[in-house]
N, C-alpha and C positions, 0 to 999 in steps of 0.2 A: 437473606439478602440484606446487605449492609448499605443503606443509603449514603452514609458518610463517604464511602469509597468513591461513589459517583460524583458527589459534590466536590471532593478534594481533587479528583482527576480533572474535572472541567476547570477548576480554579487555576490550574497550572498551565493552561493554554496562554499563549501570548497573542495580542492583536497584531495583524499585519494586513497590508493592502496589496492586492494583486498588481504586480508591475513586472515588466520584462524589458531588459536592456537590449541593445543592439546585438545581433548574433555574432559570436566570436568563434574562432576556429575550434573544432573538436579534435580529439586525439585520432591520429591516423589508424584506420582499422576499426573504428567504433561507430561510424556514422549510421550504418544500416541498423545496428543494434539500438542506438539512440532513437532513430526514427520509429522503430517498432515499439520501443518503450513509450514514446509519446502517443502512438496510435492507440495504445491501451487506455488512454484517458477516457474513452467512451464508457468505461466501467465505473467512473466516479459517481455519476448520477444514479446508476443502478444501485450502488451501495445506499444512497439516500432513500431510494424506493424500498429496498429491503428493510431498512429501519422503520419506514412508515408501515409496512406490513406487520412488523413485530409490535409496533405501537397499537395497531388496530385490533390485534387478536389476543393480546396479553393484558392482564390486570397488573399494572406496574406502579410502584410508588412514584410520587411526583418527582423526587430527585432523579430517578432513573429516566423518566420520561423527558425531563429537562436536559439530561445529558445526551439522550438520543437526538433531541431537537437541535442541540448545539452542534452535534456531529453532522446532522443533515445540512445545516447552514454552511459548515466548513466544506462539504462536498461540492456545493455550488461554487464556492470560491476557488476550490482546487480545479474544477472544470474550467472556470474562467481563465485562470493563469496558465494552465496547460494548453488551452486553445490559443492563447496569446503567444506562448513559446513556439508551438507548432507553426503558427503563421509567420513568426519572425524568422524561422529557419527555412521557410518555403516548403514545409511538410504538411500543409493543409490546403488541398487534399494530398494524400500520400498513397503511393502504390501498395502500402501495407494495410490500407483501411479495410479492404474486403476480408482479409484473413483475420484481422482484429475483430471485425463484426461477427465472423463465424465463431470465434472463441466466445465472444460475448453471448451469443445465442445458447451456447452450451452452458455457460454460467447461469443464464436466466432459466433454462429448462431443468437444471439440476434440482432434485427433490429435497436436499438437505434444508433444514430450517433457515430462513433468510438471515438471521443474525449470525449463524454459523458460517454461512457463505461470506458474509462481510468480514468476519474475524479471520478466516483463512486467507481471503484475498488480501486484506490489509497486512496481516502478519507475515506472509511468506511470498507474496507477489509484489505488492507495493514496497515492502521493505527490502526487496531486491532492486526494484526499479530506481528508487531514490539514490542509493549509493552509486549505482551505475551512472546516473546523471551527474553526480558530484565528482566522480573520479575521472570521467572521460569527456564531460560536456563543456568544459571551459567555465568562465566566470558567470555568464548569463544563466546557464542551466544549473550551476551550483547554487546560485541565489534562489532560484525557483524551488529546487529540492530542499534547501534549508528551510524555507518558509513552510512548505507542506509538511516536512517531517515532524515539526513540533506538534502539529495537529494529529498526525497519524499515530504518534506515540500514545496519545490519549485515546484515539479511536480503537486501537488494538487492545489496550487495557480494558476499556469499557465493554467492547464486544466479546472479548474472551471471558470477562467476569460475568456478564449477563448470560452467556451461553452456559457457563458452569452453574449459575444460580437457577437457571431454568431446566437443568439436567440434560442439556444437549451435548452431543459429541459429533465431530466430523466423521464422515464415512470414508472408507478406502477409495471409493470412486471419486469423491471430491478431491482427495489428495492426488489422485492420478490426473484430474483436470488441472489442478494447480501446477503439477509437474509439466504437463504439456504446454501450458501457457508460458511458463518460464523458459522452457526449451525453445519455443518459437521466438521469444524475445531475444535470447542470447545466442542463438545459433550462428548468426553472421559475425559475431564478435571475434576479431583477430588483431589484438594489439601486441605487436612483437616486443619482447623484452620486458613486459609487465607481468608479474606473477598473477595479477587479477584479470589479464587480458584475454582469457579463453573461456568458452562456455562452461566447461566443467567446474570451474571455480564457483560460478554463480548458482549452478544447479545444486552443488553441495551446500552452499549457504542457504538456499531455499529449503532443502530437506532438513537442515539443522534447525532453522528457525521454526519450522512446523513441528518437528518431532521432539526437540529438546529446548526450544525457546531461546537459544543463543546461536550466534554465528561466530565462533572463535576466530575464524579466518579473517573477520573484519574488526577484530578487537583493537588493532593498532589505529583504526580510523574512528573508533567510537561511534560507528554508524549503525550497529545492529545488535546491541545488547538488550536482551529481553528476558523476562521470566518465562518459565515453562508454560506451554500452551494450556489454557484453562486452569492454571495453577497460580493465580495472582494473589500475592500477599496484600491484604487490604491496607497495610501500613506503608506500602512501597509501590511506586508506579514505575514500570520499566522505562528506561531512558534510551532514546534512539539517537540523539545528538549530544 
């Protein structure tokens, strides 16, 4: 375990304050997908809880513990700004809340190690949600996604590296849960004339992010370039934005 990796990763975060502007128009055919993406914000604080579980049961060096504490504080801020965004668009409460809650219960009940669940969720679900917000959500949601994505780059790197350091791997059943979650989010997406406006595009991105650590389909946007899952070079941190 290399403490310097965790120190350097945290040092590259940038400070930001949760803020949400007035709701502006979203792309036609994307509203239901965006609404479901925001409904999944209920998983943000669960990630913080999973990290707390890992902190309580593992003997970790101080820099690793500090990195996880930093990430926990970020999750609270993410939850705050996403709640603000959902309220601004009139999506709190949302007709999708019950389905999102059902998926959440599956994530909570899954037996994989907590830090592995956090790594998979952030690397291949949140890293799909954020570019969706940026591509289809207008200025307001693009700003929200931009602010969060800087943190999530560090989170994914830290959680993947810690999983590798502890000898953890994700299970096939967790991958299937990840796929079902993304399927539910993107199923209503129908943006005519946009090569990224159909569900299949984003499902392929999620598969690629999990299995190969990159999403070449998003290379032109610079929104999802990552190193291979659990194969982080300590001298280099994956860039999301």
